[in-house]
KOLPADREN-575926 format. One record per residue (C-alpha): residue number from 1; chain; x, y, z. Coordinates in Angstrom, 1 decimal, padded with zeros to 4 digits. Layout:
# residues N
NUM|A|X|Y|Z
...
This chain:
# residues 455
1|A|-022.1|-026.4|-052.5
2|A|-020.2|-029.6|-051.7
3|A|-020.6|-032.5|-054.1
4|A|-022.3|-035.8|-052.7
5|A|-021.9|-039.0|-053.8
6|A|-024.9|-040.0|-056.1
7|A|-025.8|-043.4|-054.3
8|A|-028.8|-042.2|-052.0
9|A|-027.5|-045.0|-049.0
10|A|-024.1|-044.1|-049.8
11|A|-025.4|-040.3|-049.1
12|A|-026.8|-041.2|-045.7
13|A|-023.9|-042.7|-044.6
14|A|-022.1|-039.7|-045.7
15|A|-024.3|-037.3|-043.6
16|A|-024.2|-039.5|-040.5
17|A|-020.5|-039.3|-040.5
18|A|-020.5|-035.9|-040.7
19|A|-023.0|-035.4|-038.0
20|A|-021.0|-037.7|-035.8
21|A|-018.0|-035.8|-036.2
22|A|-019.7|-032.3|-035.6
23|A|-021.2|-033.4|-032.8
24|A|-018.1|-034.8|-031.6
25|A|-016.2|-031.5|-032.2
26|A|-019.1|-029.5|-030.5
27|A|-019.0|-031.8|-027.6
28|A|-015.0|-031.5|-027.3
29|A|-015.8|-027.5|-027.6
30|A|-018.2|-027.8|-024.8
31|A|-015.9|-029.6|-022.3
32|A|-013.6|-027.2|-023.0
33|A|-015.7|-024.0|-022.4
34|A|-016.9|-025.7|-019.3
35|A|-012.6|-026.5|-018.4
36|A|-012.2|-022.8|-019.1
37|A|-015.2|-021.6|-017.0
38|A|-014.3|-023.9|-014.3
39|A|-010.1|-022.6|-014.1
40|A|-011.2|-019.3|-014.5
41|A|-013.5|-019.3|-011.4
42|A|-011.1|-021.2|-009.6
43|A|-008.4|-018.7|-010.1
44|A|-010.7|-015.6|-009.3
45|A|-011.2|-017.4|-006.0
46|A|-007.5|-017.7|-005.3
47|A|-007.4|-013.9|-005.1
48|A|-008.5|-014.0|-001.6
49|A|-006.1|-017.0|-000.4
50|A|-003.8|-016.2|002.4
51|A|-001.9|-019.7|002.3
52|A|001.0|-019.6|-000.1
53|A|000.8|-023.0|-000.4
54|A|-003.0|-023.3|-001.3
55|A|-002.1|-020.0|-003.9
56|A|000.4|-022.4|-005.7
57|A|-001.6|-025.7|-005.8
58|A|-004.6|-024.0|-007.3
59|A|-002.6|-022.6|-010.1
60|A|-000.4|-025.8|-010.6
61|A|-004.0|-027.6|-011.0
62|A|-005.0|-025.1|-013.2
63|A|-002.0|-025.8|-015.5
64|A|-002.5|-029.4|-015.4
65|A|-006.1|-029.6|-016.3
66|A|-005.5|-026.6|-019.5
67|A|-002.8|-028.7|-020.7
68|A|-003.7|-032.3|-020.3
69|A|-000.5|-032.8|-018.5
70|A|-000.4|-036.4|-016.3
71|A|001.7|-034.1|-014.0
72|A|002.1|-030.1|-012.8
73|A|004.6|-029.0|-009.7
74|A|005.6|-025.6|-008.8
75|A|008.9|-026.0|-007.0
76|A|009.9|-022.9|-004.8
77|A|013.2|-021.2|-005.1
78|A|013.7|-021.3|-001.0
79|A|011.6|-023.5|001.0
80|A|010.6|-020.6|003.3
81|A|006.9|-020.3|002.9
82|A|006.3|-023.7|001.9
83|A|007.1|-027.5|003.4
84|A|008.2|-028.9|000.2
85|A|007.3|-028.5|-003.7
86|A|003.6|-028.3|-004.7
87|A|002.8|-031.4|-006.7
88|A|-000.3|-032.0|-008.6
89|A|-001.4|-035.5|-010.0
90|A|-003.4|-038.4|-009.6
91|A|-003.7|-039.9|-006.5
92|A|-001.1|-043.6|-006.4
93|A|-000.2|-042.0|-010.2
94|A|003.7|-041.6|-009.4
95|A|006.2|-044.4|-008.6
96|A|009.1|-042.1|-008.3
97|A|008.7|-038.0|-007.5
98|A|010.6|-036.2|-009.8
99|A|013.3|-034.3|-008.4
100|A|014.2|-031.3|-010.9
101|A|016.7|-029.6|-009.0
102|A|018.7|-032.7|-009.8
103|A|018.5|-032.1|-013.2
104|A|020.4|-029.7|-014.7
105|A|018.4|-029.3|-018.0
106|A|015.3|-028.6|-015.6
107|A|017.1|-026.6|-012.6
108|A|018.2|-024.5|-015.2
109|A|014.4|-022.7|-016.0
110|A|014.7|-021.0|-012.7
111|A|017.4|-018.4|-014.0
112|A|015.5|-018.3|-017.5
113|A|013.1|-015.4|-018.9
114|A|011.3|-017.8|-021.2
115|A|009.8|-021.2|-020.6
116|A|012.1|-024.0|-021.1
117|A|010.6|-026.7|-023.5
118|A|012.3|-030.5|-023.1
119|A|010.5|-032.8|-025.7
120|A|012.1|-035.8|-025.1
121|A|014.1|-036.3|-021.6
122|A|015.3|-039.7|-023.3
123|A|017.5|-038.4|-025.5
124|A|019.5|-036.9|-023.0
125|A|019.1|-039.3|-019.9
126|A|017.5|-042.3|-020.8
127|A|015.9|-044.0|-017.7
128|A|016.9|-041.4|-015.4
129|A|014.9|-041.6|-012.1
130|A|015.4|-038.0|-011.6
131|A|012.4|-036.9|-014.0
132|A|010.2|-039.2|-012.2
133|A|007.9|-042.5|-013.1
134|A|004.5|-043.3|-013.3
135|A|003.2|-046.3|-011.4
136|A|003.2|-048.5|-014.3
137|A|006.9|-047.6|-015.2
138|A|007.1|-045.2|-017.6
139|A|009.1|-041.9|-016.9
140|A|007.9|-038.4|-017.6
141|A|009.7|-037.6|-021.1
142|A|008.1|-034.7|-022.4
143|A|008.9|-031.4|-019.7
144|A|007.8|-027.3|-019.5
145|A|009.5|-025.7|-016.8
146|A|008.3|-022.0|-016.9
147|A|010.1|-019.6|-014.4
148|A|008.3|-017.9|-011.7
149|A|009.1|-014.4|-010.9
150|A|008.4|-011.6|-008.6
151|A|007.2|-008.1|-010.1
152|A|011.2|-007.0|-009.9
153|A|012.5|-010.0|-011.2
154|A|013.3|-012.2|-008.2
155|A|013.1|-015.6|-008.9
156|A|010.4|-017.6|-006.8
157|A|010.2|-020.9|-008.4
158|A|009.4|-022.9|-011.5
159|A|006.0|-024.3|-012.7
160|A|006.9|-027.7|-014.3
161|A|004.6|-029.5|-016.2
162|A|005.2|-032.9|-017.2
163|A|003.9|-035.7|-019.8
164|A|005.0|-039.7|-020.2
165|A|004.6|-039.2|-024.3
166|A|007.7|-037.3|-025.9
167|A|006.8|-034.4|-027.9
168|A|003.5|-033.9|-026.1
169|A|003.8|-030.1|-025.8
170|A|004.0|-027.4|-027.9
171|A|003.5|-023.3|-028.1
172|A|000.4|-023.7|-026.9
173|A|001.3|-025.5|-023.7
174|A|004.4|-023.3|-023.1
175|A|002.0|-019.9|-023.5
176|A|-000.4|-021.3|-020.8
177|A|002.4|-022.0|-018.4
178|A|004.2|-018.8|-018.8
179|A|001.0|-016.9|-018.2
180|A|-000.1|-018.9|-015.6
181|A|003.6|-018.5|-014.0
182|A|003.4|-015.2|-014.1
183|A|000.2|-015.2|-012.5
184|A|001.3|-017.0|-009.6
185|A|004.3|-015.2|-009.3
186|A|002.3|-011.8|-009.1
187|A|000.4|-013.4|-006.6
188|A|003.1|-014.7|-004.2
189|A|004.4|-011.1|-004.2
190|A|001.6|-009.2|-003.6
191|A|000.9|-012.1|-000.7
192|A|004.3|-011.3|000.5
193|A|003.8|-007.6|000.4
194|A|000.6|-008.2|002.3
195|A|002.3|-009.9|005.2
196|A|005.3|-007.9|005.4
197|A|003.0|-004.6|005.1
198|A|000.6|-006.5|007.9
199|A|003.6|-007.1|010.0
200|A|004.6|-003.5|010.0
201|A|001.2|-002.5|010.6
202|A|001.2|-004.7|013.9
203|A|004.2|-003.1|015.3
204|A|003.2|-000.3|014.6
205|A|000.0|-001.0|016.5
206|A|001.6|-001.8|019.8
207|A|003.5|001.4|019.9
208|A|000.2|003.1|020.0
209|A|-000.9|000.9|023.1
210|A|000.7|000.6|026.5
211|A|003.0|-002.4|026.7
212|A|001.5|-003.1|029.8
213|A|-001.3|-001.8|032.5
214|A|000.5|000.2|035.2
215|A|-000.3|-000.9|039.0
216|A|-002.6|001.3|040.9
217|A|-002.6|001.3|044.4
218|A|-006.6|000.8|045.4
219|A|-007.5|000.3|041.8
220|A|-007.8|-002.8|039.8
221|A|-007.5|-002.3|035.9
222|A|-008.3|-004.4|032.9
223|A|-008.4|-003.8|029.5
224|A|-008.9|-005.6|026.4
225|A|-008.1|-004.8|022.7
226|A|-009.0|-006.4|019.6
227|A|-007.9|-005.2|016.2
228|A|-010.1|-005.3|012.8
229|A|-008.9|-008.1|010.6
230|A|-007.9|-005.5|008.2
231|A|-004.5|-006.8|006.8
232|A|-001.8|-004.1|006.7
233|A|-003.9|-001.2|008.0
234|A|-003.2|000.0|011.3
235|A|-006.6|000.5|013.6
236|A|-007.5|004.0|015.6
237|A|-008.6|002.5|018.7
238|A|-006.1|003.8|021.7
239|A|-005.9|003.8|025.3
240|A|-003.5|004.8|027.9
241|A|-003.1|004.8|031.7
242|A|-000.4|006.5|033.3
243|A|000.4|009.1|036.9
244|A|-000.1|012.3|036.5
245|A|001.0|013.1|039.7
246|A|001.2|011.5|042.9
247|A|-001.8|010.1|043.8
248|A|-003.5|010.5|040.7
249|A|-004.0|009.1|037.4
250|A|-004.8|009.5|034.0
251|A|-007.2|007.7|031.9
252|A|-007.4|008.2|028.1
253|A|-009.5|006.4|025.8
254|A|-009.9|007.6|022.1
255|A|-010.9|006.1|018.5
256|A|-009.5|007.8|015.5
257|A|-011.3|008.0|012.5
258|A|-010.4|005.8|009.8
259|A|-007.3|003.6|009.2
260|A|-004.0|003.2|007.9
261|A|-000.6|005.7|008.3
262|A|-002.6|009.1|008.5
263|A|-004.9|007.6|011.2
264|A|-001.7|006.1|013.0
265|A|-000.3|009.5|013.1
266|A|-003.3|011.2|014.5
267|A|-003.3|008.3|017.2
268|A|000.0|008.6|018.8
269|A|-000.4|012.4|018.6
270|A|-003.6|012.3|020.3
271|A|-002.3|009.5|023.1
272|A|001.2|011.4|024.0
273|A|-000.6|014.8|023.4
274|A|-002.8|013.8|026.3
275|A|000.1|012.3|028.7
276|A|001.8|015.6|028.1
277|A|-001.1|017.9|028.5
278|A|-002.2|015.9|032.0
279|A|001.0|017.1|033.7
280|A|000.1|020.4|033.3
281|A|-004.0|020.5|033.5
282|A|-006.1|019.6|036.3
283|A|-009.1|019.8|034.4
284|A|-010.1|016.9|031.9
285|A|-012.5|019.1|030.0
286|A|-009.9|021.9|029.6
287|A|-007.2|019.2|028.9
288|A|-009.4|017.9|026.3
289|A|-010.0|021.4|024.6
290|A|-006.1|021.9|024.5
291|A|-006.1|018.5|022.4
292|A|-008.7|019.5|020.5
293|A|-006.5|022.8|019.5
294|A|-003.6|020.6|018.8
295|A|-005.3|018.6|016.6
296|A|-007.1|021.1|014.6
297|A|-003.8|023.1|014.2
298|A|-002.2|019.9|012.7
299|A|-004.5|020.3|009.4
300|A|-005.5|017.0|008.7
301|A|-008.3|017.1|006.5
302|A|-011.0|014.7|007.1
303|A|-009.3|012.9|010.4
304|A|-011.0|013.2|013.8
305|A|-011.4|011.5|017.3
306|A|-013.7|010.6|019.8
307|A|-012.0|010.9|023.2
308|A|-012.6|009.8|027.0
309|A|-010.6|011.5|029.6
310|A|-010.7|010.5|033.1
311|A|-008.8|011.6|035.9
312|A|-008.5|009.0|038.8
313|A|-007.9|009.6|042.3
314|A|-008.1|006.2|044.6
315|A|-008.5|007.2|048.5
316|A|-010.0|005.5|051.5
317|A|-011.6|002.3|049.4
318|A|-012.9|004.7|046.8
319|A|-012.3|005.8|043.7
320|A|-013.0|009.7|042.7
321|A|-013.5|009.8|038.8
322|A|-013.2|013.2|036.8
323|A|-014.5|012.6|033.5
324|A|-014.3|014.8|030.3
325|A|-016.0|013.4|027.2
326|A|-014.9|014.3|023.6
327|A|-017.9|012.9|021.6
328|A|-016.7|009.4|022.7
329|A|-019.4|006.6|024.0
330|A|-020.7|007.3|027.4
331|A|-019.4|004.8|030.0
332|A|-021.3|002.2|032.6
333|A|-020.8|002.0|035.9
334|A|-022.5|-001.4|037.8
335|A|-023.0|-000.6|041.6
336|A|-022.5|-002.8|043.9
337|A|-025.9|-003.4|044.5
338|A|-026.8|-003.9|041.2
339|A|-027.8|-001.0|039.3
340|A|-026.8|000.2|036.6
341|A|-026.2|003.9|035.3
342|A|-024.6|005.5|032.0
343|A|-022.6|008.1|032.7
344|A|-023.8|010.9|030.3
345|A|-020.9|013.2|029.7
346|A|-021.5|015.0|026.4
347|A|-019.0|016.6|024.0
348|A|-017.8|017.6|020.6
349|A|-015.5|015.5|018.4
350|A|-011.9|016.6|018.4
351|A|-009.9|017.5|015.5
352|A|-012.4|019.1|013.2
353|A|-013.6|022.8|015.0
354|A|-011.5|025.2|016.7
355|A|-014.5|025.4|019.4
356|A|-016.0|022.4|021.1
357|A|-018.0|022.3|023.4
358|A|-017.1|019.8|026.3
359|A|-018.8|019.0|029.9
360|A|-017.0|017.4|033.0
361|A|-018.5|015.1|035.5
362|A|-017.1|013.9|038.9
363|A|-018.4|010.3|039.9
364|A|-017.2|008.1|043.2
365|A|-016.9|004.5|043.0
366|A|-017.4|002.7|045.8
367|A|-015.8|-000.8|046.9
368|A|-017.5|-003.2|044.8
369|A|-018.3|-000.9|041.9
370|A|-017.5|-001.5|038.3
371|A|-017.0|001.5|035.5
372|A|-016.9|000.1|032.2
373|A|-015.4|002.4|029.2
374|A|-015.3|001.3|025.7
375|A|-014.8|002.1|022.3
376|A|-017.1|002.3|019.1
377|A|-016.4|-001.1|017.8
378|A|-018.4|-002.7|020.8
379|A|-021.7|-000.8|020.4
380|A|-021.4|-000.8|016.8
381|A|-020.8|-004.4|016.2
382|A|-023.7|-005.8|013.7
383|A|-025.1|-009.4|013.8
384|A|-025.5|-011.1|010.7
385|A|-029.1|-009.4|010.0
386|A|-027.3|-006.0|010.5
387|A|-028.5|-005.3|014.2
388|A|-026.3|-003.5|016.3
389|A|-025.1|-005.0|019.4
390|A|-025.7|-001.7|020.6
391|A|-025.7|000.7|024.3
392|A|-028.6|-001.5|025.0
393|A|-026.8|-004.8|024.5
394|A|-023.9|-004.0|026.2
395|A|-026.1|-002.7|029.4
396|A|-027.8|-006.5|029.3
397|A|-024.6|-008.1|029.3
398|A|-023.4|-005.9|032.4
399|A|-026.8|-006.4|034.1
400|A|-027.1|-010.2|033.5
401|A|-023.7|-011.3|034.9
402|A|-023.3|-008.5|037.8
403|A|-020.0|-009.0|040.0
404|A|-016.8|-010.3|039.4
405|A|-013.5|-009.0|038.7
406|A|-012.1|-006.4|036.6
407|A|-010.6|-008.7|033.8
408|A|-013.5|-011.1|034.3
409|A|-015.9|-008.0|033.2
410|A|-013.9|-007.3|030.5
411|A|-013.3|-010.3|029.1
412|A|-017.2|-011.0|029.7
413|A|-017.7|-008.2|027.1
414|A|-015.9|-009.0|024.9
415|A|-017.2|-012.4|024.4
416|A|-020.8|-011.0|024.1
417|A|-019.6|-008.5|021.1
418|A|-018.0|-011.4|019.3
419|A|-020.9|-013.8|019.6
420|A|-023.1|-011.1|018.5
421|A|-021.1|-010.2|015.1
422|A|-021.2|-014.2|015.1
423|A|-017.9|-014.6|012.3
424|A|-018.9|-010.9|010.6
425|A|-016.1|-008.4|010.1
426|A|-015.0|-007.0|013.1
427|A|-014.2|-003.2|013.8
428|A|-011.3|-002.2|016.2
429|A|-012.4|-002.7|019.8
430|A|-011.3|-001.3|023.1
431|A|-012.8|-002.0|026.4
432|A|-011.4|-001.0|029.8
433|A|-012.9|-001.9|033.2
434|A|-012.2|-000.2|036.4
435|A|-013.1|-001.3|040.1
436|A|-012.3|000.0|043.5
437|A|-009.9|-003.0|046.0
438|A|-012.2|-002.7|048.8
439|A|-015.5|-004.4|050.0
440|A|-018.8|-003.0|049.3
441|A|-019.4|000.3|050.9
442|A|-021.4|003.8|050.5
443|A|-023.6|004.6|047.4
444|A|-022.3|007.1|045.4
445|A|-021.8|011.1|045.8
446|A|-021.5|011.9|042.4
447|A|-021.6|015.3|041.1
448|A|-021.7|016.7|037.3
449|A|-020.9|019.9|035.9
450|A|-020.6|021.6|032.6
451|A|-017.7|022.9|030.9
452|A|-018.4|025.2|027.8
453|A|-014.9|026.0|026.1
454|A|-013.9|029.5|025.1
455|A|-011.0|030.4|022.7
């Protein structure tokens, strides 16, 4: 046991001094703990950051806070993704901005593997303004420059720490700077790869959709398409409108399960196979049966699709529509007199089973009628409480706003779904609207049929 002075007042004074020292040490440890918790939380939140400048700023701020540096800055190797270097310091603290690129000792940090530490810049360049100055005239004398590299070693920039006192940094600050620079490099690299993959996915997605809808005599066609906000994933919704033979047009609308390269491959196969089969097959149900056969033979396990195929024949102000449905949501028809009908055409999903049950139905769109076909991203859209938009929501939207041209109706449906989601995570969504180009006329002469595929 430690011997204490014999004098009681002296003992009390000694104990008070030791107690104050202990309280001060505990207070410092608490402050350091709180700082570490704050930095860890901020670094975790940065994992979702998609802006490279904000990402660099967040990690640079963490470097400044953890090392108690008056200034921290990230100087990118190229200004491709950055307007300027990212500088973190107290507002109004600088009178001269540091320019590390103009100081050979600092600029060389870009090509190093380990951090560079400069203990006293005045020994090399006393009064040099390129090191920067605080508003009170003091220059930055202590520096650490940690190279920021991508996973394969590409130089992305340098994370700098600066202090006005000489010998302000030691091994601890070097290690912290190196660790944060590695974190920044990996994060920027991942962000770059994600943006590149998203660009490729977007380009691929565009190849799976027609560049423009064709002009069909006697028929207005409008489409709205919205891809889900999934970075670097190709969605599975697709549509196409094409001429099958003189006076007859084909419409295909589908949704492939899943996302990514396999979904993109199946989407392309389904779309272009439907085009090829349409030139030989006059029955939409037979066409879907052959498409299912082709998809099953591919053997893409756990991949399937829903497909709606319609043969369109504009004639004398009307449009004859022959429809077959492979597990797709039923389209709606808004009649010229305000009646709303759901066109029920049963059918099995394609790509799962060799034998499928498919129905075929024929309807007639009179002048003023509107047919709305869509993918499940419309009816499966959820609001913040988890409630689906549903076919009921679509029916309400169409009934509440009868009339209007095809493009207006498609846009109206898209807006209704978006408002229902209220900022929630969207799924892929495609909407196709058909409308004969004439004045209101006779009522529907719809007939229905049934088709059972056989092998």
